[in-house]
ZAMAR-614881 format. One line per 8 residues: their letters; for each residue x negated, y negated, z of C-alpha. Coordinates in steps of 0.2 Angstrom, whole numbers, padded with zeros to 4 digits. Layout:
ZAMAR-614881
A = X/Y/Z; ...
This chain:
ZAMAR-614881
XXXXXXXX = 0000/0000/0000; -0007/-0017/-0005; -0011/-0031/0008; 0002/-0042/-0001; 0016/-0029/0001; 0011/-0027/0020; 0012/-0047/0022; 0028/-0048/0013
XXXXXXXX = 0036/-0034/0025; 0029/-0043/0040; 0038/-0059/0034; 0054/-0050/0031; 0054/-0042/0048; 0050/-0059/0057; 0065/-0067/0047; 0077/-0053/0052
XXXXXXXX = 0072/-0055/0071; 0074/-0074/0070; 0089/-0076/0059; 0107/-0075/0064; 0116/-0058/0060; 0127/-0066/0047; 0112/-0071/0036; 0102/-0055/0036
XXXXXXXX = 0110/-0049/0020; 0100/-0059/0008; 0084/-0054/0017; 0088/-0035/0016; 0093/-0037/-0002; 0075/-0043/-0006; 0068/-0027/0000; 0078/-0017/-0012
XXXXXXXX = 0075/-0029/-0026; 0056/-0026/-0024; 0046/-0014/-0033; 0051/0005/-0033; 0049/0014/-0017; 0047/-0003/-0008; 0062/0001/0003; 0055/0017/0009
XXXXXXXX = 0039/0008/0014; 0049/-0006/0022; 0059/0008/0032; 0043/0015/0038; 0037/-0002/0044; 0054/-0006/0052; 0053/0011/0061; 0036/0007/0067
XXXXXXXX = 0042/-0011/0073; 0057/-0002/0082; 0045/0010/0091; 0034/-0005/0096; 0049/-0014/0103; 0055/0001/0113; 0038/0003/0121; 0039/-0016/0126
XXXXXXXX = 0056/-0014/0133; 0050/0001/0143; 0035/-0008/0149; 0046/-0023/0154; 0059/-0011/0164; 0045/-0003/0173; 0037/-0020/0177; 0054/-0027/0184
XXXXXXXX = 0059/-0011/0193; 0044/-0014/0205; 0050/-0032/0207; 0067/-0026/0211; 0061/-0014/0225; 0050/-0029/0231; 0065/-0040/0232; 0075/-0027/0242
XXXXXXXX = 0060/-0026/0254; 0060/-0045/0256; 0079/-0045/0260; 0076/-0033/0274; 0064/-0045/0282; 0079/-0058/0282; 0087/-0047/0296; 0073/-0053/0308
XXXXXXXX = 0076/-0071/0303; 0094/-0069/0306; 0091/-0064/0324; 0081/-0080/0326; 0096/-0089/0320; 0107/-0081/0333; 0095/-0087/0347; 0095/-0105/0339
XXXXXXXX = 0114/-0105/0338; 0115/-0101/0357; 0104/-0116/0360; 0114/-0127/0349; 0130/-0122/0358; 0123/-0129/0375; 0118/-0145/0366; 0135/-0148/0359
XXXXXXXX = 0142/-0154/0376; 0130/-0168/0376; 0133/-0174/0358; 0146/-0186/0352; 0162/-0180/0343; 0156/-0184/0326; 0140/-0176/0328; 0149/-0161/0335
XXXXXXXX = 0160/-0159/0319; 0144/-0161/0308; 0135/-0147/0318; 0151/-0136/0317; 0152/-0137/0298; 0133/-0133/0297; 0136/-0118/0308; 0150/-0112/0297
XXXXXXXX = 0139/-0113/0282; 0125/-0104/0291; 0138/-0090/0296; 0144/-0088/0278; 0126/-0087/0272; 0122/-0074/0285; 0137/-0064/0281; 0133/-0064/0263
XXXXXXXX = 0116/-0059/0266; 0121/-0045/0277; 0133/-0038/0264; 0120/-0039/0251; 0108/-0030/0261; 0121/-0016/0265; 0126/-0014/0247; 0109/-0014/0240
XXXXXXXX = 0104/0000/0253; 0118/0010/0245; 0113/0007/0227; 0094/0010/0230; 0095/0030/0231; 0107/0031/0216; 0096/0019/0206; 0080/0029/0211
XXXXXXXX = 0088/0046/0206; 0094/0039/0190; 0077/0033/0186; 0069/0050/0191; 0082/0059/0180; 0078/0048/0166; 0059/0050/0167; 0062/0069/0168
XXXXXXXX = 0072/0069/0152; 0060/0057/0143; 0045/0070/0143; 0050/0086/0134; 0036/0096/0140; 0038/0090/0158; 0057/0094/0157; 0054/0112/0153
XXXXXXXX = 0046/0114/0170; 0057/0102/0180; 0074/0105/0173; 0079/0113/0190; 0075/0096/0198; 0085/0086/0185; 0100/0097/0187; 0099/0095/0206
XXXXXXXX = 0097/0077/0205; 0112/0075/0194; 0122/0085/0205; 0118/0074/0220; 0121/0058/0210; 0138/0065/0205; 0144/0071/0222; 0136/0060/0235
XXXXXXXX = 0129/0044/0229; 0139/0038/0215; 0156/0039/0224; 0149/0027/0237; 0146/0013/0225; 0159/0018/0211; 0166/0001/0211; 0151/-0006/0202
XXXXXXXX = 0150/-0006/0183; 0132/0001/0181; 0138/0016/0192; 0152/0020/0181; 0140/0019/0166; 0129/0031/0175; 0143/0043/0179; 0148/0043/0161
XXXXXXXX = 0130/0048/0155; 0128/0063/0166; 0139/0075/0155; 0129/0070/0140; 0113/0073/0150; 0119/0091/0154; 0123/0094/0136; 0106/0088/0131
XXXXXXXX = 0098/0100/0144; 0108/0114/0137; 0103/0110/0119; 0084/0109/0124; 0085/0125/0133; 0094/0134/0119; 0081/0127/0107; 0068/0134/0118
XXXXXXXX = 0077/0151/0117; 0078/0151/0098; 0060/0148/0097; 0058/0163/0109; 0069/0174/0098; 0060/0169/0082; 0043/0173/0091; 0048/0190/0096
XXXXXXXX = 0055/0194/0079; 0039/0190/0071; 0028/0199/0084; 0039/0214/0087; 0027/0225/0077; 0012/0219/0088; 0022/0222/0104; 0027/0240/0097
XXXXXXXX = 0009/0243/0092; 0003/0239/0110; 0017/0250/0117; 0012/0264/0105; -0006/0263/0111; -0002/0263/0129; 0010/0278/0126; -0003/0287/0117
XXXXXXXX = -0016/0286/0131; -0003/0294/0143; 0006/0305/0131; 0013/0322/0137; 0025/0325/0123; 0036/0340/0124; 0054/0344/0127; 0053/0347/0146
XXXXXXXX = 0044/0331/0150; 0052/0320/0137; 0063/0309/0148; 0049/0308/0162; 0038/0301/0149; 0050/0288/0143; 0053/0282/0160; 0034/0280/0163
XXXXXXXX = 0033/0271/0146; 0045/0258/0150; 0038/0255/0167; 0021/0252/0159; 0028/0241/0146; 0038/0229/0157; 0023/0219/0162; 0024/0201/0155
XXXXXXXX = 0007/0202/0147; 0016/0208/0131; 0027/0193/0129; 0032/0177/0139; 0050/0179/0144; 0051/0163/0154; 0062/0154/0140; 0075/0167/0143
XXXXXXXX = 0075/0165/0161; 0076/0146/0160; 0090/0146/0148; 0100/0159/0158; 0098/0149/0174; 0103/0133/0166; 0119/0140/0159; 0123/0149/0175
XXXXXXXX = 0121/0133/0185; 0132/0124/0172; 0145/0137/0174; 0143/0143/0156; 0134/0160/0158; 0146/0170/0148; 0143/0159/0132; 0124/0162/0134
XXXXXXXX = 0126/0181/0136; 0137/0182/0121; 0125/0172/0110; 0110/0181/0116; 0118/0198/0112; 0124/0193/0095; 0107/0186/0090; 0098/0202/0096
XXXXXXXX = 0110/0213/0087; 0107/0203/0071; 0088/0205/0074; 0090/0224/0077; 0098/0226/0060; 0084/0216/0052; 0071/0227/0061; 0079/0243/0056
XXXXXXXX = 0080/0238/0037; 0064/0244/0029; 0054/0235/0016; 0056/0241/-0002; 0038/0247/-0003; 0037/0254/0014; 0036/0272/0008; 0021/0269/-0002
XXXXXXXX = 0008/0269/0012; 0007/0276/0030; 0003/0258/0036; 0021/0253/0030; 0029/0266/0041; 0018/0262/0055; 0023/0244/0055; 0041/0249/0053
XXXXXXXX = 0041/0260/0068; 0030/0247/0078; 0044/0234/0075; 0058/0246/0082; 0048/0251/0097; 0044/0232/0100; 0062/0228/0099; 0067/0241/0112
XXXXXXXX = 0053/0237/0124; 0059/0219/0124; 0077/0224/0127; 0072/0236/0141; 0063/0222/0150; 0078/0210/0148; 0089/0224/0155; 0079/0227/0171
XXXXXXXX = 0074/0209/0174; 0089/0198/0171; 0103/0207/0180; 0117/0207/0168; 0111/0197/0153; 0112/0214/0143; 0119/0230/0149; 0115/0249/0148
XXXXXXXX = 0130/0250/0136; 0124/0237/0125; 0106/0244/0124; 0114/0262/0121; 0124/0254/0107; 0109/0247/0099; 0099/0263/0101; 0113/0274/0093
XXXXXXXX = 0113/0261/0078; 0094/0263/0077; 0095/0282/0077; 0107/0283/0063; 0098/0270/0053; 0081/0278/0056; 0088/0295/0050; 0095/0288/0035
XXXXXXXX = 0078/0280/0031; 0069/0296/0034; 0080/0306/0022; 0074/0295/0008; 0057/0290/0013; 0041/0297/0021; 0037/0293/0039; 0024/0293/0052
XXXXXXXX = 0027/0299/0070; 0033/0287/0084; 0033/0294/0102; 0041/0279/0111; 0058/0279/0103; 0066/0290/0116; 0077/0280/0128; 0090/0292/0134
XXXXXXXX = 0093/0311/0136; 0109/0311/0126; 0099/0305/0111; 0088/0321/0112; 0097/0330/0098; 0096/0314/0086; 0078/0312/0091; 0074/0330/0086
XXXXXXXX = 0083/0327/0070; 0071/0313/0067; 0056/0323/0071; 0061/0337/0059; 0063/0324/0046; 0046/0317/0050; 0039/0335/0050; 0046/0339/0033
XXXXXXXX = 0043/0322/0024; 0027/0315/0032; 0017/0324/0018; 0026/0314/0005; 0016/0298/0010; 0000/0309/0011; 0004/0316/-0006; 0006/0299/-0014
XXXXXXXX = -0010/0293/-0006; -0020/0308/-0012; -0012/0307/-0030; -0021/0290/-0031; -0037/0298/-0024; -0037/0312/-0037; -0033/0300/-0051; -0048/0289/-0047
XXXXXXXX = -0059/0304/-0046; -0054/0310/-0063; -0056/0293/-0070; -0074/0291/-0064; -0079/0309/-0070; -0091/0310/-0084; -0085/0328/-0089; -0102/0335/-0090
XXXXXXXX = -0111/0349/-0081; -0119/0343/-0065; -0138/0341/-0067; -0149/0346/-0052; -0167/0341/-0052; -0173/0351/-0037; -0168/0362/-0023; -0162/0347/-0012
XXXXXXXX = -0150/0342/-0025; -0144/0359/-0027; -0141/0362/-0009; -0132/0345/-0008; -0119/0351/-0021; -0116/0369/-0014; -0114/0361/0004; -0099/0352/-0003
XXXXXXXX = -0092/0365/-0014; -0093/0384/-0012; -0103/0388/-0028; -0113/0405/-0031; -0120/0411/-0047; -0134/0423/-0047; -0140/0419/-0065; -0140/0400/-0062
XXXXXXXX = -0149/0403/-0045; -0163/0412/-0054; -0165/0398/-0067; -0180/0385/-0064; -0177/0367/-0060; -0170/0356/-0068; -0154/0365/-0072; -0136/0362/-0073
XXXXXXXX = -0121/0368/-0064; -0106/0373/-0075; -0093/0361/-0067; -0093/0342/-0067; -0095/0331/-0053; -0076/0330/-0050; -0075/0348/-0044; -0084/0345/-0027
XXXXXXXX = -0075/0329/-0025; -0058/0336/-0027; -0063/0351/-0015; -0068/0339/-0002; -0053/0328/-0004; -0042/0343/-0002; -0051/0347/0015; -0048/0329/0020
XXXXXXXX = -0030/0331/0016; -0029/0346/0027; -0037/0336/0041; -0024/0322/0040; -0010/0335/0040; -0018/0343/0055; -0019/0327/0065; 0000/0324/0062
XXXXXXXX = 0004/0342/0066; -0005/0341/0083; 0005/0326/0088; 0021/0337/0088; 0013/0349/0100; 0018/0365/0091; 0011/0382/0092; -0005/0387/0082
XXXXXXXX = 0005/0398/0071; 0017/0384/0067; 0003/0372/0064; -0006/0385/0053; 0010/0387/0043; 0013/0369/0041; -0005/0366/0035; -0003/0379/0022
XXXXXXXX = 0014/0373/0015; 0007/0355/0015; -0009/0361/0005; 0002/0371/-0007; 0012/0355/-0011; -0004/0346/-0013; -0010/0359/-0026; 0005/0364/-0035
XXXXXXXX = 0013/0347/-0036; 0001/0332/-0033; -0015/0339/-0040; -0006/0349/-0054; 0003/0333/-0059; -0013/0323/-0060; -0021/0337/-0070; -0007/0337/-0082
XXXXXXXX = -0007/0318/-0084; -0026/0319/-0087; -0025/0332/-0100; -0013/0321/-0110; -0023/0305/-0109; -0028/0299/-0127; -0047/0297/-0122; -0049/0315/-0116
XXXXXXXX = -0057/0323/-0131; -0061/0341/-0135; -0077/0341/-0125; -0068/0334/-0110; -0054/0347/-0112; -0067/0361/-0112; -0075/0354/-0096; -0057/0353/-0088
XXXXXXXX = -0054/0371/-0091; -0071/0376/-0083; -0067/0365/-0068; -0050/0372/-0065; -0058/0390/-0065; -0070/0385/-0052; -0057/0376/-0041; -0046/0392/-0043
XXXXXXXX = -0060/0403/-0036; -0062/0390/-0021; -0044/0392/-0015; -0049/0407/-0004; -0062/0396/0004; -0048/0384/0008; -0038/0397/0016; -0053/0402/0027
XXXXXXXX = -0055/0384/0031; -0037/0383/0037; -0039/0399/0047; -0055/0392/0056; -0047/0376/0062; -0030/0384/0068; -0038/0400/0075; -0023/0410/0067
XXXXXXXX = -0028/0426/0059; -0024/0428/0040; -0017/0445/0044; -0002/0436/0053; 0014/0442/0046; 0021/0425/0042; 0004/0417/0035; 0008/0408/0019
XXXXXXXX = -0004/0410/0005; -0011/0396/-0006; -0004/0395/-0023; -0019/0387/-0031; -0020/0402/-0044; -0004/0396/-0052; -0009/0378/-0051; -0025/0379/-0060
XXXXXXXX = -0019/0393/-0072; -0005/0381/-0078; -0018/0367/-0080; -0029/0378/-0090; -0015/0383/-0101; -0010/0365/-0104; -0028/0361/-0108; -0030/0375/-0120
XXXXXXXX = -0014/0370/-0129; -0021/0352/-0130; -0037/0359/-0137; -0027/0367/-0151; -0017/0352/-0154; -0033/0340/-0155; -0042/0353/-0166; -0028/0353/-0178
XXXXXXXX = -0028/0334/-0178; -0046/0333/-0182; -0044/0345/-0196; -0030/0334/-0203; -0041/0319/-0202; -0054/0328/-0213; -0040/0334/-0225; -0034/0316/-0227
XXXXXXXX = -0052/0312/-0234; -0050/0325/-0248; -0051/0317/-0266; -0048/0330/-0279; -0048/0326/-0297; -0033/0338/-0301; -0035/0336/-0320; -0054/0340/-0321
XXXXXXXX = -0060/0351/-0335; -0072/0361/-0325; -0078/0361/-0307; -0094/0353/-0300; -0101/0369/-0295; -0102/0365/-0277; -0090/0363/-0263; -0082/0346/-0259
XXXXXXXX = -0091/0335/-0247; -0076/0332/-0235; -0074/0351/-0233; -0092/0353/-0229; -0091/0340/-0216; -0076/0348/-0208; -0085/0365/-0207; -0100/0357/-0199
XXXXXXXX = -0088/0349/-0186; -0080/0366/-0182; -0097/0374/-0180; -0103/0361/-0168; -0087/0361/-0158; -0086/0380/-0157; -0104/0380/-0150; -0097/0370/-0135
XXXXXXXX = -0083/0383/-0134; -0094/0397/-0130; -0094/0390/-0112; -0075/0393/-0111; -0069/0408/-0101; -0059/0423/-0108; -0053/0422/-0126; -0050/0403/-0126
XXXXXXXX = -0063/0400/-0139; -0058/0414/-0150; -0040/0408/-0150; -0045/0390/-0153; -0056/0396/-0168; -0042/0407/-0175; -0029/0393/-0173; -0041/0381/-0182
XXXXXXXX = -0044/0393/-0197; -0025/0396/-0199; -0021/0377/-0198; -0035/0374/-0211; -0028/0387/-0223; -0010/0381/-0221; -0016/0363/-0224; -0025/0368/-0240
XXXXXXXX = -0010/0378/-0246; 0001/0363/-0243; -0011/0353/-0253; -0009/0364/-0268; 0010/0365/-0267; 0013/0347/-0263; 0028/0341/-0273; 0020/0324/-0276
XXXXXXXX = 0006/0334/-0286; 0013/0337/-0304; -0002/0343/-0314; -0017/0354/-0310; -0030/0360/-0322; -0040/0376/-0322; -0055/0366/-0318; -0047/0359/-0302
XXXXXXXX = -0042/0377/-0297; -0060/0382/-0299; -0066/0368/-0288; -0053/0372/-0275; -0058/0390/-0276; -0076/0385/-0271; -0070/0376/-0256; -0060/0391/-0250
XXXXXXXX = -0075/0401/-0252; -0084/0390/-0240; -0070/0392/-0228; -0072/0411/-0229; -0090/0410/-0227; -0088/0400/-0211; -0075/0413/-0205; -0087/0427/-0209
XXXXXXXX = -0102/0419/-0200; -0094/0423/-0183; -0093/0404/-0176; -0086/0412/-0160; -0092/0429/-0154; -0079/0443/-0151; -0069/0444/-0167; -0068/0462/-0174
XXXXXXXX = -0072/0465/-0192; -0064/0452/-0204; -0051/0446/-0192; -0055/0428/-0194; -0056/0429/-0213; -0038/0435/-0214; -0033/0417/-0210; -0037/0413/-0228
XXXXXXXX = -0030/0429/-0236; -0015/0420/-0244; -0025/0407/-0252; -0038/0420/-0258; -0025/0431/-0266; -0017/0416/-0275; -0033/0409/-0281; -0039/0426/-0287
XXXXXXXX = -0023/0429/-0297; -0025/0412/-0306; -0044/0414/-0308; -0043/0432/-0315; -0026/0428/-0324; -0021/0446/-0319; -0002/0443/-0321; 0001/0460/-0328
XXXXXXXX = -0006/0468/-0312; 0004/0456/-0301; 0021/0459/-0310; 0018/0478/-0311; 0013/0480/-0292; 0025/0467/-0285; 0034/0474/-0270; 0022/0489/-0268
XXXXXXXX = 0013/0490/-0251; -0003/0493/-0260; -0002/0478/-0271; -0018/0469/-0274; -0008/0452/-0273; 0003/0457/-0259; 0001/0440/-0250; 0006/0430/-0265
XXXXXXXX = 0024/0425/-0265; 0033/0423/-0282; 0040/0406/-0278; 0022/0400/-0273; 0014/0407/-0289; 0028/0400/-0300; 0026/0382/-0292; 0008/0382/-0296
XXXXXXXX = 0010/0390/-0313; 0022/0376/-0317; 0010/0363/-0312; -0003/0370/-0324; 0009/0372/-0338; 0013/0354/-0338; -0005/0348/-0340; -0010/0339/-0356
XXXXXXXX = -0015/0349/-0371; -0033/0343/-0370; -0036/0350/-0353; -0023/0363/-0353; -0028/0381/-0354; -0013/0385/-0364; -0020/0374/-0378; -0035/0385/-0379
XXXXXXXX = -0023/0400/-0380; -0014/0392/-0394; -0031/0390/-0403; -0038/0407/-0400; -0023/0418/-0398; -0005/0411/-0399; 0002/0427/-0393; -0005/0422/-0375
XXXXXXXX = 0007/0407/-0375; 0021/0419/-0377; 0014/0430/-0363; 0014/0414/-0352; 0032/0410/-0356; 0036/0428/-0352; 0027/0427/-0335; 0036/0411/-0330
XXXXXXXX = 0053/0419/-0334; 0049/0435/-0324; 0043/0425/-0310; 0059/0415/-0310; 0068/0431/-0311; 0059/0437/-0295; 0063/0421/-0286; 0081/0421/-0291
XXXXXX = 0082/0440/-0286; 0074/0435/-0269; 0087/0421/-0267; 0102/0432/-0271; 0095/0446/-0259; 0093/0434/-0245
């Protein structure tokens, strides 16, 4: 704000203070006619001036109050002077007999005046003595009400003072105007006291609402230190708990006590009780309402139950400390509402245990229901947590065998994961372990999960057999649902290639073998013999077997996708007069890719590599056949057939080279048998044999379908005369053309016959 603006505001304030009320309008208008926001700054200046005048008035009152008291003191001294006047009057009486009549009359009048003055002074002193206590009490009450903080500690004195004023002192001097005004202000002061105390209570309620979780956490910690949780000592423990927690080191209850006392003194206790119970019931509903993301973490449930515990700790203290502000029926109503809400929450979410929510024996059934839900659903939170852990491990894995440079590194790995392989142990360092780094990490995390489940199970004080059963069931859920789901999602990720899939299959094999060690681990920490009748077995076998099957299927899919990518690079010249004499470049690249891929597959267990190799060869043969029979391809020359034959021969050579060991005879070459017989038929032009032996089990071209042969023959017949074999036939031997027409007719007849038969 500029100096000029400040000076202008000072001038306006001085003009308002010195100007008659009727002339203030133009002055105020100048404020609003000024620059924008000037009236706001003027109001701030005016508020400051008002506060300044208030302080001056208060100082003046304080200053003259002392003068008033001093004046009263001086008047009291007049009494002594009055006694002196009485003595002088006696003396004057004796002298009257010696004075003339006129002088006596004058003296009499003087005496009358003195008597009147004496009587007035005596009356004044008497009335002032009556007013002084009331005025002093009014002043004291005003001072107590002036300071808000001081009032909070002296409201008892204020109420007592007002009671004395109203019942004792004001009636004595009720004829005076200032006493009437004082009497009229007392109800307003009482209401102000009630409002201030109620404001203090609202602050208290807001504070305990915000900090109920901390109160509950403290309660939980104290209960944990003295816990003997079982059905027989359940209620004894609860009684001890609330005795421990009624100390006011958890929360300051003085605002409740003050407000209760004020409303009681003022005869309005019922109003306060109804208000307090209504507000606490609202807060109970808020405390029992879980946050939307509460079920995502254990910490969310811990805070939820801490809030509930904190709420009932506060109510239990109020119940025992205030004598009727809340009743046992009221707390039981809140508790029953809490139980039903907690059970509803637990039916849909996962929870952590709370040992302090046990106020009455009649609630034992409901409490056991809560504990059962806790027992059955606590793992849900752990499973979600470990799903994130597994996901991170898989994301960070390099999917390569673990390299170990020396004995120390080797022992470090086998100490975290039960790996034993005699052949690898014989190898010299450096060497590689078959699994990748995620395997020992997953195994360690499964053990951590078992520890977390054990910690929860122990808190329920169940038998060793029950704990063992709970741990095994929890671990089964971790393996068959959480870990299995993570593996399935991992396998489907786009960035997981063939090499990664092979490593995943190897990893799951080792994890499956480690399941028996997990069973031994559970047996060791629970001391329950595995021969126990009800011992639950771990289902890791099915989990990892399913994951392997999914990975194998994904390998076949990705292999076929890679083959399709190479096939798309094919660029045949379908009208070429003769072949190049060597296989196509795209096909040789494809075969080299398959060779290198199947070398990696040799590490796969069982017949996975053989199945993958057979699947790849069949898919390649099918793709090549579809290329020949593509409806978009209208013409094919004999030179193109010869070139295509060279490519198929390379495929057959690859199949016969045993890219994956274990195939018997020519099993792998049979994947290309349909193509081979079709190409041989056209290369040799052996139609007479095909037509003569068609339908015979011993036919040389048994795998050639008439519709396939006809489709390809039609493409060759439609080529131009320049590059068409039929044109050569016409030059050399026109009878062959007639033979071709005859073959086409016979093939069509066979195709039609097949259609009618079908």
